[in-house]
N, C-alpha and C positions, 0 to 999 in steps of 0.2 A: 818582866812585864810590861805588856803593851800601855801607851798612853793613849786616850781618845785623841784621834785627828778632829780640827775643825772642817773637815771636809764635810758638805753636806750632801744626803741621799734621799732622794723620795723613791718608794716603792709602791708599786700601783697594781692592785690586783682584787678579782672578785671573791677568790678562796682564802677565807678570814684566818684560820689556822696556819695556811701558808705566808701570808702576808706577816703575822704576829710572828711566826719563827722567822722570817728573813729580817724583819724589826730588831728582835734581839739577838741575832748571830751578827750583823752589820752593824748594831749599836754598840758593839764591844771596841770596835774599832773608828765609828764615824758617827755624826750626829744625824739621825735617820728620823723621819717621817713618814707614815703611811696613808695609803688612801685606798679605800676598799670600791669606791666609785667615779667617775669620771668628774663630776660636780665638786669632789672633795681633791681632786687631782688638779683640777683648774684652778680651784681657791687656791692653793697649796704654792701652786707658780706663780701666779699672780700676786702673791704676798712676799715670797722666797726666792732666791737664786738657789740652784742646785748644782754640785758639779756632778752629778751621775742620778739617772734616770733609770730605776729597775722595772719592765713593764712583764707581768705574768703571763704565761700562754692562758689562765683564764679569763682576760679581758677577751671581748669579740672585736672583730677586724674594724668596726667604727670607732670603738672606744680606743684600741691601739692607735689608729692613724690619727685621731683626735689627739691624744697626748702627745704624739710624735710631732705634728704639726704645731703645737702650741709651744714644744721646746724648740723646734727649729725657728719659729718666730723671736723666740726670746733669746737664743744665741745664735745668729746666722753666719754661715761660713764668709771668709772673708776670701 
């Protein structure tokens, strides 16, 4: 039996069914939060730190770039 890790994962995507499926699967092993739109992702990223951010293909290019830029700002490379 696997125990839940304390690693935090944010899944971001417009496809509600796919988003919930990812939350359930990853939630078996990690602490998972879903965001269906950029404002939700932005709020989550400003409120918590995540070890992994999963971006779905259902995001448009601007949303993808905005989430990626925010993640980069919060965790700059050294």
